[in-house]
C-alpha positions in Angstrom: 137.7 111.2 123.6 134.0 110.5 123.9 133.1 106.9 124.6 129.9 105.8 123.0 128.2 102.4 123.6 125.8 101.2 120.8 123.1 99.0 122.3 120.9 96.8 120.1 118.8 93.7 120.4 120.8 91.6 118.0 123.7 91.8 115.6 122.2 89.8 112.8 122.0 91.0 109.2 119.1 93.4 109.5 119.3 96.9 108.1 119.8 98.7 111.5 122.4 96.1 112.5 124.4 96.5 109.2 124.6 100.3 109.7 126.9 99.8 112.7 130.0 98.4 111.0 129.4 100.5 107.9 129.2 103.6 110.1 132.3 102.6 112.1 134.4 102.6 108.9 133.8 106.3 108.6 133.8 107.3 112.3 136.2 109.9 113.6 138.1 107.5 115.9 140.4 110.2 117.2 137.5 111.9 118.9 135.2 108.9 119.5 135.7 105.4 121.0 132.8 103.1 120.0 131.8 99.8 121.6 128.8 97.6 121.0 126.5 95.4 123.1 123.7 93.1 122.1 121.4 90.5 123.7 120.6 87.6 121.4 123.7 85.4 121.2 122.5 83.4 118.2 122.1 86.5 116.1 125.8 87.6 115.8 126.6 87.7 112.1 127.8 91.3 112.3 130.1 90.7 115.3 133.2 89.6 113.3 132.9 92.8 111.1 132.9 95.0 114.2 135.8 93.2 115.8 137.8 93.3 112.6 137.4 97.0 112.8 138.9 97.0 116.3 135.7 97.5 118.3 134.9 95.8 121.6 131.6 93.8 121.3 129.8 92.4 124.4 126.9 89.9 124.4 124.6 90.6 127.4 123.0 87.2 126.8 119.2 87.2 127.2 116.5 85.3 125.3 113.2 86.9 124.7 112.0 90.4 125.3 111.1 89.8 129.0 114.6 88.6 129.8 116.1 91.4 127.8 114.2 94.0 129.8 115.4 92.3 133.0 119.0 92.7 131.8 119.1 96.5 132.5 121.2 96.1 135.6 123.8 94.1 133.7 123.9 96.8 131.0 124.4 99.4 133.7 127.3 97.4 135.1 128.8 97.2 131.6 128.4 100.9 131.2 130.2 101.7 134.5 133.0 99.3 133.8 133.6 100.7 130.3 133.4 104.3 131.5 131.1 105.2 128.6 130.0 108.8 128.2 126.9 108.1 126.1 124.7 105.2 125.1 123.2 105.1 121.7 120.2 102.6 121.5 118.6 101.2 118.4 115.0 99.8 118.2 112.4 99.8 121.0 113.4 96.9 123.3 117.1 98.0 123.5 115.9 101.5 123.8 113.8 100.8 126.9 116.8 98.8 128.5 119.2 101.6 127.6 117.0 104.3 129.1 116.7 102.3 132.4 120.4 101.7 132.5 121.0 105.4 131.7 118.9 106.4 134.8 120.9 103.9 136.9 124.3 105.3 135.8 123.6 108.9 134.9 124.8 108.3 131.4 123.0 110.2 128.7 120.9 108.3 126.1 120.4 108.8 122.4 117.9 106.6 120.6 117.4 105.9 116.9 113.9 105.1 115.8 114.1 102.9 112.7 110.3 102.4 112.1 106.9 103.9 112.7 105.3 103.6 116.1 102.1 102.0 114.8 104.1 99.0 113.4 105.2 97.8 116.8 103.3 95.4 119.1 101.0 97.4 121.5 103.0 96.3 124.5 106.3 97.2 122.9 104.9 100.6 121.9 103.6 101.2 125.4 107.0 100.5 127.0 108.7 102.7 124.4 106.3 105.5 125.1 106.5 105.1 128.9 110.3 105.4 129.0 110.6 108.0 126.2 111.3 110.9 128.5 114.4 109.2 129.9 116.6 110.1 127.0 118.3 113.3 125.7 117.8 113.0 121.9 115.9 110.9 119.4 117.1 110.3 115.9 114.5 109.4 113.2 115.7 107.7 110.0 113.2 109.4 107.8 110.6 112.2 107.8 107.9 109.6 107.9 109.3 108.0 111.1 109.6 111.5 112.7 106.0 112.2 111.8 104.9 109.0 113.5 106.7 109.9 116.7 105.0 113.3 116.7 101.6 111.7 116.2 101.9 109.0 118.8 104.3 110.3 121.5 103.9 113.6 123.3 107.3 114.5 124.6 109.7 117.4 124.8 112.7 115.2 123.9 114.2 116.7 120.7 113.7 114.6 117.5 116.2 115.0 114.7 116.1 113.3 111.3 119.4 111.7 110.3 118.9 109.8 107.0 120.5 106.4 106.7 123.7 106.2 104.7 125.7 103.9 102.4 129.4 103.4 101.6 129.1 104.5 98.0 132.7 103.4 97.3 132.1 99.8 98.4 128.6 99.7 96.7 129.7 100.4 93.1 128.7 98.4 90.1 131.3 96.1 88.6 130.3 94.6 85.1 132.9 91.8 85.5 131.3 90.7 88.8 127.8 90.9 87.2 129.0 88.7 84.3 130.4 86.1 86.8 127.3 86.0 89.0 125.0 85.6 86.0 127.1 82.7 84.8 127.0 81.0 88.2 123.2 81.4 88.3 122.8 80.3 84.7 121.3 83.6 83.6 121.9 84.6 80.0 123.7 87.9 79.5 120.9 89.3 77.5 118.2 88.5 80.1 116.8 91.3 82.2 117.2 90.6 85.9 114.8 91.8 88.6 115.9 91.2 92.2 115.7 92.1 95.8 117.4 91.5 99.2 115.1 90.7 102.0 114.3 88.9 105.2 111.5 86.5 104.5 108.9 87.9 106.8 105.4 89.3 106.4 106.5 92.9 106.3 108.2 92.3 102.9 105.2 90.7 101.3 107.4 88.5 99.1 104.2 86.7 98.0 103.2 90.0 96.3 106.7 90.2 94.9 106.3 86.9 93.2 102.8 87.8 92.0 104.4 90.8 90.3 107.2 88.6 89.0 104.5 86.3 87.4 103.0 89.3 85.6 106.4 90.6 84.5 107.3 87.1 83.2 104.0 87.0 81.2 105.0 90.3 79.5 108.7 89.6 79.2 109.3 85.9 79.0 113.1 86.3 79.1 113.1 88.0 82.5 114.9 86.3 85.4 114.5 87.0 89.1 116.9 86.9 92.1 115.9 86.9 95.8 118.8 87.2 98.3 118.0 86.4 101.9 116.3 84.0 104.2 113.8 84.0 107.1 110.9 82.3 108.7 108.6 82.4 105.7 111.1 80.9 103.2 109.3 77.6 102.8 106.0 79.3 102.1 107.6 81.7 99.6 109.4 79.0 97.7 106.1 77.1 97.6 104.3 80.2 96.2 106.9 80.5 93.5 106.3 76.9 92.5 102.5 77.5 92.5 103.1 80.4 90.1 105.3 78.2 87.9 108.3 80.4 88.5 110.7 77.9 90.1 112.8 77.8 86.9 113.3 81.6 86.7 113.4 82.7 90.4 116.8 82.1 91.9 116.8 81.9 95.8 120.4 82.5 96.8 119.8 82.2 100.6 121.6 84.4 103.1 124.8 85.9 101.8 127.5 87.7 103.7 128.2 90.0 100.8 125.2 91.0 98.6 127.1 93.3 96.3 127.8 90.6 93.6 124.1 89.9 93.3 123.2 93.6 93.2 125.7 94.0 90.4 123.8 91.3 88.4 120.4 93.1 88.8 118.9 95.6 86.4 115.9 96.4 88.5 115.6 96.3 92.3 112.0 95.6 93.3 110.5 96.0 96.8 106.9 95.0 97.8 107.1 96.0 101.5 103.9 97.2 103.3 105.9 99.2 105.8 109.5 100.4 106.2 111.7 103.0 107.9 114.3 103.9 105.3 115.6 100.5 104.0 119.4 100.3 103.8 119.2 97.5 101.2 117.3 99.8 98.9 120.0 102.5 99.2 122.7 99.9 98.6 121.0 98.8 95.4 120.6 102.4 94.2 124.3 103.0 94.9 124.9 100.0 92.6 122.9 101.6 89.8 120.0 99.2 90.1 116.8 100.9 89.0 114.5 100.9 92.0 110.8 100.0 91.8 109.3 100.0 95.2 106.1 100.5 97.2 105.7 104.1 98.4 105.9 103.3 102.2 107.9 104.8 105.0 110.9 106.8 104.0 111.2 105.2 100.5 109.6 108.3 98.8 112.5 110.3 100.2 114.9 108.3 98.1 112.9 107.6 95.0 111.5 110.3 92.7 109.1 108.4 90.5 110.1 108.7 86.9 113.4 110.4 87.6 115.5 107.8 89.4 113.1 104.9 89.7 109.4 104.3 90.2 107.0 104.1 93.1 103.8 102.0 93.4 101.0 101.7 95.9 101.5 99.0 98.5 99.5 95.8 98.2 99.3 96.3 94.4 101.5 93.7 92.7 99.9 94.6 89.4 101.2 98.2 89.7 104.7 96.9 90.7 104.7 94.8 87.5 103.5 97.7 85.4 106.3 99.9 86.7 108.9 97.3 86.1 107.5 96.8 82.7 108.0 100.5 82.0 111.7 100.1 82.9 112.2 96.9 80.9 110.3 98.3 77.9 112.6 101.3 77.6 116.0 99.7 77.9 117.7 102.8 76.6 116.6 104.6 79.7 117.7 101.9 82.2 121.3 103.1 82.4 120.1 106.7 82.8 117.7 105.8 85.6 120.4 103.7 87.3 122.9 106.5 87.2 120.3 108.9 88.6 119.7 106.4 91.5 123.3 106.3 92.3 123.7 110.1 92.1 120.8 110.4 94.6 122.6 108.1 97.1 125.9 109.9 96.6 124.3 113.3 97.2 121.9 112.6 100.0 122.5 109.2 101.6 126.3 108.9 101.8 127.6 107.2 104.9 130.2 110.0 105.5 127.4 112.5 105.9 125.5 110.2 108.3 128.6 109.6 110.4 129.3 113.3 110.8 125.7 114.1 111.7 125.6 111.4 114.4 128.9 112.7 115.8 127.4 116.2 116.0 124.4 114.8 117.9 126.8 113.1 120.4 128.7 116.3 121.0 125.6 118.3 121.5 124.3 115.9 124.1 127.6 115.6 125.9 127.7 119.4 126.3 124.5 119.1 128.4 126.5 117.0 130.9 129.5 119.3 131.9 130.7 116.8 134.5 131.5 114.3 131.7 133.2 117.0 129.7 135.3 117.8 132.7 136.2 114.2 133.3 137.3 113.7 129.7 139.4 116.8 129.8 141.1 115.8 133.1 141.8 112.3 131.6 143.5 114.0 128.6 146.0 115.9 130.8 
């Protein structure tokens, strides 16, 4: 059995973090033993889900990037004590720490890059680049992320694209749930609903999302809006909604453990991000047959074929987002067809089972480069 340690900065409800329990549900646990480690103790929302699935989770407590970087020796101690065969790091700071710990222990390192290099702070990018060669394989979540690595980092470390995945059985639309949620929010059954799931931070440009909502509302006065999530800019975003006279039609649900009921109530899933890797929330919405209308950034164009399973718009153009949503709402007879096409895309190309098998293939390929670990596992099995 191959022991894999996932190392990540936090276990809050971000896209990269949520992939860990979702992936564990489909892991081949007869061949792989997964454990998890993180640094920020106050960001632990995903920990119960991992432990409920029987995984060991350790907090290597450290606050701030500088203290996290100094925690490499403690991570190395954890790796030795756990007898891990491979460490799989996510996002740059955890990646740097994992590579240092890997050199200390001789444990091979796999790293998943969830975003483009140019989107990181210059110091973070420099640390990432400096330690890049201390790993065996890099996984990019989209072609766009892989292209960014090729442009900014000169390295012989192999880079492989493994697209993010979704549990399409769990993320399936239920009309009864949609009816209940609409009732709880006070949304009429006949009203079109445009929604999103997001962390309230600058990357998501929720101010532009609301600007688009205002335009949509002007054209379709019966439209209602749902924003699921929370974050540092929530006060500003709620104030912007009030300034646009949208407070009565924009429903801020706050952070929710399960977003599926709210996705079930949405007709259109609108995203206004200025950069992304390959957003898991978008794939979940598409799996729930929400029609996606999103900015054409990062890996989003790999999921949305404009006019076939949703629509794309240029970033920083809320007017175009509103126009595309208007196209969907103005042709209600096509909404179901577009939603079905969105789900079919996810089922075909972004299923979590496929992602799990591809990652496991990467682990086996890397482990074969370290015959002493293969020999140790074979001896332990005797």
